[in-house]
N, C-alpha and C positions, 0 to 999 in steps of 0.2 A: 364768488364771492370765496375771497382767501382771508384769513388772521393772521397777521404778520407782528410775532413779538418781537424790539429791539433793546437790549440791553447791555449796559456799557456804562460804567462808572465817570463817562464824558459828557457833559449835556452837550458841547460843539457834535462831535459823532453822532452820539444819537439825532440833532436836527437835521444832522447832513445826511444819514440813512434814509430817515425817515422822506426829507426829500426827493429825492433822488428815486425812491419806490412811487412815493406817489404820481412824480413825474412820470415812470417807466408805468404805472397804471391809466394817468390819460391817455399817452400816447397809443394805449395797444388797447382802448376801452373795455379794461379789465375793471371788476370791483376790489378791490382789498382796500382790507380797515390796517392800519396799524394802531400798534401800542406801544409804549413805548414804558421800560422800567430804567432804575438807574442799579438797582441791585441785585446778588443774586437769590435772596434770600426773598426778596416781595415777588419776583419773578415766579420763583417756585411754588409760592404759598399760593401768588392769583390759579397756577399749575392744577396746583391738590383741589384748589377750590372748585373747581370744574371747568374753570375759562380756558379751553382748549384754543389752541392754535396750528394753525396747519405749518408753519413754519419762522423759528426760531432765529435771530443772527444775534449771536452770544458772545460775547467778548470775553475773554479765558482771565486774563488779568483784574480779578474783582476784589474785591475785602474781602473779608471772610470767609463765605459762600461763594466758590471761583468758578467759572465757568465749567468746569471739569468737571467737578462736583455736583453743579446742577445738572447737565448731560447724564450723568450716571446714576444718580437719584429719578430721574427720568424714564430712562432705559431698564433702572434694575427695582427702584422702590414702585415706583406707579405704572413697569411694566407696559410701557406707550413706546413702541416702534411706527408710531402713525405720525407722529411731528416728526417733522424735517430739519435739523440741526444745523446752522453753518457761524462755525468758527468765528471771528476776527480779533488778531493780534497784530502787532507791533514787533514779534520777534515769531520768526521760524521756526526755533528750536522745539516749542510744541508739538510738532504735526505727529510727528510718531506717538505721543502720546494719547493720542485718542481716539485710535485703534477701536477702542471698546465702547468707543462712544456712536459710531457708523456715522459721523455727520455726512452733512449731502456736500461740503465745501468745506473748505479754510482759507480768507481772504485774510491779506495781512495789507495792514494801514499804510497808507491811509487809502481809504475808502473813495474810487474814482466809479464816476459812471458807467464806465465799460464793466470793471468789476461786478457791482450789484446787477447790471443789466445779465451779464455771461451768467451770474448766478441762478437771477429768477426765470430766466427762459429753461435753465436746465431742470432747478423744478418744478416748472410751470410741464416739462416735454416726460417727467417725471409722474408729476399728479395725475394727467392722462391717462395714463395706464394703470393707474392703481384704482380701486375699486368704485363703484360710483354712489357717490354720500346724498344722502338727507337732512337738509338746512330748512330751522325752526328756529325762533325766538320765543324766551321765556322770557318775560319782563327787558332788559335790555340788553340781555346776554343772545350772543347766535349758539346755537349746538349747534352740532352734526352727527348723527349714526349713518354708518354703512350699510349699504339696502339689503347686501345678504345677513344683517342680522335681525332685520325688521318681518316679522311674519305676517301680523296684519295691522293694519289702521282701524280704530271704530272713531266713530263723533259721534260726542255726547254733548249733548246740548251746544254749548260756543266752544266747545273744547276736542281736540283730536287728539284720542289717545293711542299711545303706538304701542305693539304689545314686540316684545324680543326673549328673546329665551332668560334673560335674567331679569323678566320682571316689567312695569309699564309703566309708560315716561307719557306726560301729557302741558299738552301747549294752547294755549289757544287761535283757532284757529279753524279754516272750514275746507271741506271735503275736493273744494276746486283747486284750491293753492297746493293738497295732496297731487290730487293727478295732474296738474301739472310740474309737478316734478318727476313722477316715478311712470307716465305712462311708455308703454313701449320699451320696458328696463324691469319685464319679468313679473306685473305685477295685476291682478287680474280685477275690476269695476265688478262685485256680485249684487251690489243693495247698494242705496242712497248710502249707509251706515257704514260700508265696510270693501274695506279695496285689501288684499290677499296677495300675497307673498306666492306663484305659482310653485315654487320649490318644495311649498313648506305643506302643499295639497298633499294627501295620502289618500283618502278617498273622494270622488266627485260623484255625486248624485244627481237629480233631475231639480231639488228644489234645495239642497245645500252642498256645502264641502267641509272636509274632516282634516283637519292638520294632522300635520305629524305626533301633536303633544295633547290630541286627543279632541284639542277646541271643535267643537262643531258652528259653523259659522251660514245663515241664512242666502240662498239667491231669489232676490225677487225675481217675479215677473218680468217684469222690463229687461232684467241681464238675463236671463235663459237663454236668445237665442244666442246673443254675442257669446256667452261662455262655450255653447257647441261650436261656433264658429274657433274661439280659442286652440281647443281641445281637439281640434281640426288640424291647427297649424301644430301645436306642441305635437301629437303623434305625424305627422308630414317630416318635423325635423327628429324626431328619432327615430 
C-alpha cells in the first residue's frame, strides 16, 4: 500500500493526475491510496497531523504557501526525508531552485500518462531499496513505522502495542496480522503476546530475552525450541 498526495490549485490537473495514478495502480496490481489537496496550507496541515504520505505530487505555483515552501518545511521543520516529493510546474525555470528539497522528480505540464508512469516506476524502484515498513490502521488513517525502529510488539487484549525508542503506539488488531508483515524480516515470535526485533536482543536466556533498553520479555514453552533454531541460524550467519 502506497499513500500518494496530489496538490495543485487546478481541479482539472488534480483529477487528471489522480486518474492516471489509479489507472497505473490497476494495471500493475498495486494498492495506491490517493488524496487531493488544493492548497499548500491544507497539505502541510495534514502532514503535521501525522497523515503521512509516501509520495507527494506538488505544484510549485500555489497561492500563499507555494510548493517550494511546503517542501522546505517538510524537510527542515518536520525533518522528514522519507516522503518522496515530485514537483510539477508549467515552467522549467524553477528546476534549479529545488536542490534543497531533494525532490524525486520534476515534471513539466501538461502531465501525461508517460510522465506519470515513468515517475511512479522510479518511485517504486527507490521504495524497494528503502527500509521495510510496518503498516497499521488507527481509525480511518493508515500509519507506518520502519521495522528497524520497532523494538517489539505486545498484544494487550484487542490492541497491539508497538514499542520504539521514542515510546509506544497502539492500534486495534491481532498478532496474526503483525506476524504476516514481519515474518522473515528479523523478528522472533517468543510468546503468543510478544514478537521481538532480534536486533534489540542483548541477552538470551532459556525462558526470556533482555533488550538493549533493559526490557525483559518472557519466552513461552511453545516457542523455546524455535528460538534455539533462530539463534543457531543467527550464529551461523554471523
